[in-house]
C-alpha positions as CSV (number, residue, x, y, z in Angstrom):
1,S,11.8,37.0,46.6
2,P,11.5,40.5,48.0
3,M,11.5,41.5,51.6
4,S,8.1,42.7,52.7
5,R,7.4,45.4,55.3
6,F,4.5,47.6,56.2
7,V,4.5,51.4,56.4
8,E,1.7,53.3,58.3
9,V,0.4,56.0,56.1
10,D,-2.7,57.1,58.0
11,Q,-4.3,56.1,61.3
12,N,-4.8,52.3,61.3
13,V,-3.8,52.2,57.6
14,R,-0.6,50.3,56.7
15,L,0.7,49.6,53.1
16,E,2.7,46.6,52.1
17,V,6.1,47.7,50.6
18,L,8.2,45.2,48.8
19,D,12.0,45.6,48.6
20,W,13.9,43.7,46.0
21,G,17.2,45.3,47.2
22,G,19.9,46.6,44.9
23,S,21.7,49.9,45.0
24,G,22.0,53.1,43.0
25,R,19.0,55.2,41.9
26,A,15.7,54.1,43.3
27,I,12.8,52.8,41.2
28,V,9.4,52.6,42.9
29,F,6.7,50.5,41.3
30,L,3.1,51.4,42.0
31,A,0.6,48.6,41.4
32,G,-2.7,49.5,39.9
33,L,-5.9,47.8,38.6
34,G,-6.3,45.7,41.7
35,D,-2.8,44.2,41.5
36,T,-0.3,44.0,44.3
37,A,3.4,45.0,44.0
38,H,4.2,41.3,43.4
39,I,3.1,41.8,39.8
40,Y,6.6,43.3,39.3
41,D,8.6,40.4,40.9
42,K,10.2,39.3,37.7
43,L,11.1,42.7,36.3
44,A,12.2,44.1,39.7
45,T,14.6,41.2,40.2
46,R,16.3,42.0,36.9
47,L,16.4,45.8,37.6
48,S,17.8,45.3,41.1
49,K,21.2,44.5,39.5
50,K,21.5,48.2,38.7
51,Y,19.0,50.0,40.8
52,R,17.4,50.0,44.3
53,V,13.9,48.6,43.6
54,L,10.8,49.0,45.7
55,G,7.1,48.4,45.2
56,I,4.0,49.7,46.9
57,T,0.6,47.9,47.1
58,R,-2.2,50.5,47.4
59,R,-4.7,50.6,50.2
60,G,-7.5,48.2,49.6
61,F,-5.5,45.5,47.9
62,G,-3.3,42.5,48.8
63,A,-1.8,42.6,52.3
64,S,-2.3,46.4,52.6
65,S,-5.0,47.7,54.9
66,K,-8.6,47.9,53.5
67,P,-10.2,50.9,55.2
68,Q,-13.7,52.0,54.3
69,Q,-12.5,55.4,53.1
70,G,-9.4,57.2,51.7
71,Y,-9.5,56.2,48.1
72,S,-9.5,59.7,46.5
73,A,-6.6,60.5,44.1
74,D,-5.2,63.0,46.6
75,R,-5.3,60.5,49.5
76,L,-3.7,57.8,47.4
77,G,-1.0,60.2,46.3
78,D,-0.4,61.2,49.9
79,D,0.0,57.5,50.8
80,V,2.8,57.2,48.3
81,L,4.5,60.3,49.7
82,R,4.3,58.9,53.2
83,V,5.9,55.6,52.2
84,L,8.7,57.5,50.4
85,D,9.2,59.7,53.5
86,A,9.3,56.6,55.8
87,L,12.0,54.9,53.6
């Protein structure tokens, strides 16, 4: 199973980031439609044999923070960039 950590992307907003390990070029899965990054567990485990594999659960879902605001496309995009910068 993947390692789980949290990355702060905004004041009092932390996103769950899953790390399936691996090495080489990075693949970052973005969960959508209300899913968490765990939806990729099976695929990510297979891909980690050749790639570094990570997954991000968006704000509002799963173990990530559920703030009242910050759900615009621009803000969600900034969340992803903040996670990548932190990693």
